[in-house]
N, C-alpha and C positions, 0 to 999 in steps of 0.2 A: 251171495253172502260172503264167500271167501274173498272175492275181489274187493268188497267193501272193507273187510277187515284188513286186507293188505294195504289198501289206500290209507285207512286210518292209522295203521302202524307206521307207514311211511311218513305221513304228516306229523305223527307224534315224534318220530325219530328226528325229523327236520327241526322240530321245535326244541327238543330236549338236547340233541347232540351238541349244539354250540355251547350250552351251559357245561356239559360234561367236558368238552374240549378245553374250556377255560379252566375248570377245576384241575383236570389232568395236566394241562400246560403249566399251571401254577405250581403243582407239586413236582412234576418231572423237571420243569425248567429250573426250579430252585435247587433240586438235587443235582442236576447236571451243572448248573452254574457253580455250586459249591465244589463239585468234583473238579471242574476246570480251574477254578481258583486255587484249589489245593495243588493240582498238577503244576500250574504255573508257578505257584509259590515254592513247591519242592524243587522243581526244575531250576528255578532261579537261585534258590538257596544252595543247591548242589553246585551250580556253576559259579556262584559268587566267589568262593575262595580261589577258583582257578582264574576267574577274570581279574580278581585283585592281584594275584600273583603275576598274571600276564602284564597288567598295567604297571605294576611295580618294576618288573624286569625292563619294560620299555622305558619307563621313567629313568631307571638307573643307567641304561646303556645308550639311549638315543642321543644324537648330537644335533638333531634338527631343531629341537625346542629350546634348548638351554645353551645360549651363547653369551658372550660378553663377560663383563666384570662380575655381574651378579648371577651368572648362570648357575654356579654351584649352590648358592644360597636358595635360589628359586627351586632348584631340583630337590633340595632337602624338604622344603615346605610342601611341594607337590607330592613328594613321596609319602609324607605324613597324612595328607588329605585324601589320598586315593581310596582307602577303605571306607571313609565316610560317604563318598559319592556312591559307591556300590550299595551300601546299606540303605541310603535314601532311595536309590532306584528300586531295590527289593520291596521297600514299603510302598512306594508309589504305584508300581505295577500291580501289586497285590490288591491295593485299595481300588484301583480302577477296575480290575476284573471282578471284585466283589460287589461293585455298585452298577456301573454301566453295563458290564458284561452280564450280570445277573438279570437285569431287565431285558437285555437282548435275548438271552436264552429262554426266559419265560415266554416272551412273545413268539420266539421261533418254535418252541415246543407246542404252544397252542395252535399255531398254523399247521404243524405236522399232524397233530391229532385230528384237526378239522378236515384236512384234505387227504388224510390217510397216506401220508408220504413216509411210511415206515421203512420201506426198503432203502430209500434214498438216505433216510436218517441213520439207519444201521450202517450203511456204507460210509457215511461221514464220520460216525463214531469210530468205526474200524480204521478209517484212514487216519484219524487223529491219534488213535491208540498205537498204530504202527509208525507214527511220526513220518508219514509220507510227505514229500516236499510241497504238495499243493494244499495240504491241510493247514489249519490255523496253528495248531501246536507244532506241526512239522516245520512251518515257516519260521516260527520262533526258535525252534531247536537249531535249524539251519543257520539262522542269524547268529546264534550263540557260537556255533562251530566256526563260522566265518570270522567272528571276532577273535577267536583263539588262534586262527591260522594267520590272519593278516595283521601285522603290527600297526599299519596305518589307521586301523579302526580305533585305536586308542588315542591317536593324536588330537582329534577335536576336544576330547575331555581334558587331555593334558594341557592343551592351549588355553582352555577356559580356566582351569585351575591356576595356570601360570599368570594369566591376566589378573585374576583376583588377588593372587599373592603379590604381584608387582605393584599394586596400589599403595601398599604400606611404604616401601622405600621411595616410591614416586612422590608421595606427599611429604615425606621427611626431607628429601633432597630438593624437590621442586619449589619449596618455599624459600630457598636460599636467594635466588636472584630477584624475586618480585619486589623486595624493598628497595634495593639499589635502582632498579628500573623505575619504580615510582618516584624516587628522589630525583632521578635524571629528568623525568617528565616535569616534575615540579620546578626544577631549575630552569628548564627551557621556557616554561610558562612565565616565570618571573623575569627572565631575561628579555622575552618578547613583549612583556606587559606594557612598558612605556610607549613603544611605537604603536601597539594596538590601541591603547587609550587615546593617543594623539590622533590617529587616523580616524577612529570612529567618532570622536567628538568633533573633529574638523568637518567630517562629512555631515554630521547632524546639524551643524551650524549653517553650512553653505548650500546644502543640497536643496533643490526645488521639489524633490519627491516628498518632503515633509512640510506640513504647514506649521505655523508658528507655535501653536499649542503643543503639538507633538514634539517639536524641536525642544521646547522647554522641558518636557517630561523626559525626553531622551538624554538631554544634557545632565539632568538631575540624577537619573537612574543609572546611566552608563558607568560612573565610578563604582557604584555598589555591585553592578554586574561583573565588572572586571576584577573587583576585589574578591568576589565569590568564585570566580572562574579557576584560580589556582587551586583552591580547596577541592572543587568538584573534579577537576582534572586529576588531582592527586588521588582522590578516592576512586575514581574510575580506573586509573592505572593500577591501583592496589588490587581491586577486584579482578580486573581483566587479566593482568599479568599473573596473579595467583593461580587462576584456573589454567591459563595457557601453559605456563611452565610445568605445572603438574602433569597436564596431558602430554606435553612434549617429552617430559622425562619418562612417563609411563610408556609411551610409544618407543622411545629409545631402548628401554629395558626389554620390552617384549620382542623387539626386532634384533636384539643381541648387540646393540651398539653400546657405547659408553653412555652413562646417564647424562653426561654433559655434552653429548653430540649435538652440534649446531647451536648450542647455547649462545656462543659469542656472536655468530653471524645473525641470528634472530634478534639478539639484544641490540646489536648495532643497527640492523635494519629498522627495528621498531622506533629507535631514537631518531634515526635520520628521517623516517617518514613523518614522525610527529613534528620535527623541526621544519621539514619542508611544507607541512600543512600550515604552519604559522606564516612562513614566507609567502606561500600562495595566497593566504588570506589578505596580506597587505598588497602584494604585487598584482594579483589578478582580481580578486573580488572587490577590494577597496578601490582599485584603479578604475573600475567601471563607474564609480560614483565620485571619485576624487578628481574633480576637474575645476579649474578656476571659475567657470561659468556656473558650476553647481548642477549642471544638467547631466544625468547619467547617460552613458552610451546606449543608443537605441531606445531612448525614452519615448513612451507612448502617451505621455500626458497625465498619467496617474499621479495624484498627489494625495498623501494620506494625512489626515488630521483627526481631531476629536469633534464629531458632530454633537453638540450639546443637546439639541432638540431630539436627535435620535437616541441619545443616551437616556434622556428623561422618558422617552417613549419605551425604550427597552426596559427601564426599571419598572414602569407601570405594567408592561406586558409580563415581566418576571413575577411580579406580585400576583397578577391575575392567573398566570399559569400555575403558580404554586397553589393557589386556592382551588382551581379546577382539578389539579392533580390530586389533592387531598380528597376533594368531593368525588372524583371519579373512582379513586381507589376504594373509598368507603362503599359506594354504591355497587361497583363491579364486584368487589370481593364478597360482600354480603349476599348479593344476588347470585353469584356463582356458587357459593356454599349452599344456598337454598336450592338451586337447581340440581346440584350434585346429590343433596340429601333426598330430594324427591325422586330423582331418576336412578338412584343406586340399585334398588331392588328390581325395578323393571329392566334395567340394563343387564343385571346378572341373569334374570330369567330369559331375556331375549337372547343373550349370548350362549347360554346353556342350550336353548332350543336350536339356535343356528349351528352350534358346534356339533350337537347330537345329530341333527339332520344331515349336515355335511359328512359326518363320520359314517352314518348309516348308509349313505349313498355309495360308499366305496364297495369294492368287492369283498366278499366274505373272507377270503384268504387274507386280504390286507387287514381287515378288522381283527381277525384272529391273531395276526402277527404283531399288531400294535396296541392291543387293548390295555396292556399294563401302563403304557405311556398315557393313554386316554383317561384311565382311572386316576392317575396321579394329576393329570391336567385339570379335571373337573373340580376338585376341591380348591385348587389354586386359583381358579377363575375369579371368584369374588375378590381375592387379594389383588389380582391384576387390575380388575375394574376399579378397586379403591385407589391403587397407585395411579391409574390413569386420571381419575377425578382429582387426585391430589396435585398432579402435574397441571391439570387444567386450572385449578384454583390458583396455583402459583403463577401460571402464565397470565391469569386475569389481572394480576398486579401490574405486569409489564404492558399488557394490552391497554390498560387504563391510561397509559401515557398518550394514547391517541387523542384524548380530550383536550389537553393544552395545544396540541398541534392543530386540532380542529378549530380552536379559538383563534389561533394565529392566521389560519387560512380563511375562515368564514365568519368569525365574530362570536359574540356572546351567546346568541340564541342557539347556534349550532353546538356550542360547547355544553349548554344545559341539557340538550337531548342526546349527546353522544354516549353517555353511560347506558341509556336504553338501547342504543344501536349496538353497543358492545355486548350487552346481555342477550340481545336477540341473536347476534352472531354466535355467541357461545352456546346458546340453546339450540341453534340450528346445527352447530358442529357436533354437539353431544347426541343429537338425534340419530347419527349414524350408528351409534352403539346402543340405541334404545328403540330400534324399529321405526325410525323416522318420526318419532313422537316428539312434538315440540310444545312446551308449556306456553310459550308466548306466540303460538301460531296465529291467534286472533289479531295480534298487532302486526299485520302483514304489510302495512303501508309505510314506505320509507319517507322520512321527512326531509331528506337531504336536498331535493331540488329547490324548495321554496325558501330555504334559509341561506342560500349562497348569494351574497351581494357584496358590494363594496369593491368590485374589481375594476370599475371604470377609471378610478383615479390612478391606480398603478399603471393601467394600460395607456392612459393619456400621458403619464410621465415618461413612459418608455417611448411613445411616439415623439414627444418633445425632444428627448435625447437623440432620437434617430434623426430628426430634422437638423439639429445642431451638428451632428456628426457629418451629415451630407453636406452642409454648408462649409464645414472645415475641409472636407475632402475637395470640394470645388475650389477653395482658395489655394490649396497646395497644387492642384492641377494647373491653375492659372500661373502660379509662380514658376512652375517647371516650363510652361510654354514661354514665359518671359525670359527664362534662362536660355532656352533654345534660340529665341529671337536675338538675344544679346550675343550669343556665340556667333551667330551669322554676321552680325554687325562688326564684331571684333575680327572675324576673318576678312571682311571687306577692308578694314583699316590696317590689316596685317600686323595687329598687335599680339595675336597669338597664332600658332601654326596648327595645321591639321594633325601633326604628330603629337602635339601637346594634348589634344583631345583624344585621339585614338589610344595613346599610351596612358591616359588618365593621369597626366602629370599633376603633382601636388599644387603647382602654381596655377594651373587651369582650374583645378577643383576649388581653389579659394577665390580666384579672380572672377570667374563667370558669375556665381551667385552674388558676389559683392557689387559688380557692375550692374546686375539686374536690379538689385535693391536700390542702388543710387539712381538708376534711370526712373524707377517708379516714384521715388521721393521727389526727384527734380521736377518731373512733369506735374506731380501733385502740387508742389509749391508754386510753380509758374502758372498753373491754371487759374484763370480769373473767375471769381464768383464762388469759389469753394470755401466751405467753413474750415476752421482750424482742425477740428477733429474728424477729418475726412481723408480718405485714401482713394486715389484713382489708379485703377489698373490700366497701364498703358497698352497692354496686349489686346484688350477689347473695349477700353473706354468705360468699364463699369466703375461706378462710384460707390464706395463702401463707407457708410457712416458708422460712428462708434456704437450706436444702438443696434446695428446689424451684426456687430462682432460677437461671435460665440465665446464670450469670456468665461463661460462655464468649462470650456475646454482648457485643460492644464497647460498645454503648449502655447495656446493663444494668449492666455493670461500671463505667461512668463515672457513671451517674446514681444508682446505689444508695447510694454513700457520702453523697451529699447528702440523700437520703431518710432514711437512718439517722441522720444528724446532726440533722435536724429532729425526728425522732421522739424522739431522746434528749433534746433540749432541752425538748420538751413533757412528757416523762415525768418529768424531774427536778423540775419544779414543777407536778405534775399537778393539785393542788387549786386553784392559782391560774390557771395558764395553760390547762388543758384543761377548765375549767368551761364550761357552756353559755353563760353570759353573756360570758366572755372570748373564746370561739370566735366568737360572733356579732360581737363588737367587731372581732376580727381580720378576719373576712369583710368587714365594713363598711370597714375600713381598706384592704383590698385592692381593693375596688370604687371607693373614692374616689380615682380616678387620672385624672379627666378635668377639663376646664375648667369644665363645668357639671354638677354632680351632681344627682340627682333630689331633690325636696323630702323624700321619705321617708328617703332615705339621710342627708341633712343633719340632719334632726330626730333620727334615731337616734344619730348621732355626738354631737350636742349633749346629748342625755339621758345618754350614756355618758361624759361628760367626767370624772366622778369616777373611774370604773374605768380610764379611759385614763391618768389621772395616776398611779394606783396601780401599774399594770403597764406603764407607758410604755416604759422602756428595753428590757425583755424583749420586749414586743410589737413594738417597732420592729426588734429583732434577728430575731424570727421572720418579720416581714413581709419584711425584706430577704433572708432565707434562702429564703423561698418564691418571691419574685420572681426571685432568682438561678436557682432550679431551673426556673421557668417559661421564663426566657430560654434556658436550656440545652435544655429540651424543644422549644422552638419552632424550634430549628435542626436537629433530627434528622429524617431522612426518614420513618420510620414515622408520626410525629405529623403532619408536613406533608401526607402523602398522605391522612390521615383527617380533617384539620381542617375540610374543607368539609362534613363530615356535621354538625358542630355548628351551623354558620351556615346550612345549607340545610334543617335540620329544621323541620317545621311545628309551631310552639308554640301552645298555647292560653293566651292572655293575658286577664286581666280588667282592666276599666277602673279608673282611679283613683277612690277614694271621694270 
């Protein structure tokens, strides 16, 4: 009987004691928190006059913080603000102890009563009362003492106040140079405006990188752009120099320099950099495109224009996308609000249950130590859930933008069903805070697989572009092979030397592709039975018809008219100009472009003087046309990437006789 009563009493104690621990912890923790707050307040209040006096003394005597022309003025302002800082610190630390500290001591007291840690608690109280170094109050007291002993503890606060006070003279002084600087930028812009206008309009007219429609738009709009640029640069200089010189002045004052320190150098550097940027625009950026041929350096064939059909298609797509955007936002927003309204209460109940279950699984000591925070957390949980659903509802507006994207990717039908997909995703996401309960769980089949269509056309187009690109690459490889073969024949004729090739002499860089082009055209013109719009590759005998040309390639469409004009010129006077003797003369004329020609080349030109006089004007025209074509070829990327093969090839040369 006694054993049963003891067991009953023990079980009753285990059930009732946690409640008593909470009540006692709430009362004792509040009392203890109030006492600690009062102690900290009184301790800080007592020490505050001494701290103020200490910092005032450091402010008045230190030479580390206040240097330069405005040092005395800043010292006076900081001297006046020192008491305010300490009063704000007194208020802040008292409020912190009365709020966060109070909750901590309530939880701590509850844990003490629950685990019967009275001896340890009394020892901690005694330690704090005696201001021992390891106690909380003792540490704070020691920190206050250290502040009084060491003058350097005051310096961070003094530096902070100095920086705040330095802002006023920095703004007043820093605004002085920003207007002259902005006017200088405006003057440079107006000075460089004519050359900029001339270069950009010239490039817009002659470049092959723009199609005719975009050229017209560029020519019309460029004057307006250049007219607005001085205004924009002036406004940009105003804003940028305003903040820069204020920050520069503030840094000078804080570091003890003159407020005008480095002003002149930075002013001049900024003006010089801006002027250099204008010069670089003309000399470097424009020079890439400013060439008589109109071909930019390292051009890859891209030519930009206004695709009318694409624009019409884009306009239609824009209208459809706007419709689907409005439709999707309406459906997604209303559906998400409905889901949130239905799931709000279940979510709160579920999260209360999960939080309580997770909290109760902890050790009793932890529970007793943190119960005040848990009690505060539970009433706030519905507010957190409401904020979460508000964020989800707001996000639904942006998620709805998936619908126009789905239209662009998969068509109309996919866009009609996309809002349902969005609601299903939102329902599934909110299920994580609602016990995995989904309202749209029955709609578990995805409709994505069967509405994806219409991809074949784009893929076929890509394959067509790939075939054209492969054909273009093959043509360039053939031309390089022809150049290598031409170089070997020029070595045999001793019209160029191995040193010219190994040193990549400019004369060889121009003459080798020029002779290769002339060789291809001459064999094409002299070949019997070929149509006019046909080109024969002499390197392998391949015949290229016009319908086989990849004219969709920008480089081919640019260079082919030059090739066709040369071929027409040779074909018109076939007996005179395309004869072997005249072709050899033309090759010699193309090779005779250096300061010192080989003896064999000079002798050949001397022996062909009669023929040169006979066909002189026409040969000169052909020579200039070939050189113009070579200069155009030398600027495109496919040739420049392969040009090293010509000059790195191992040639077999024979010695001069």
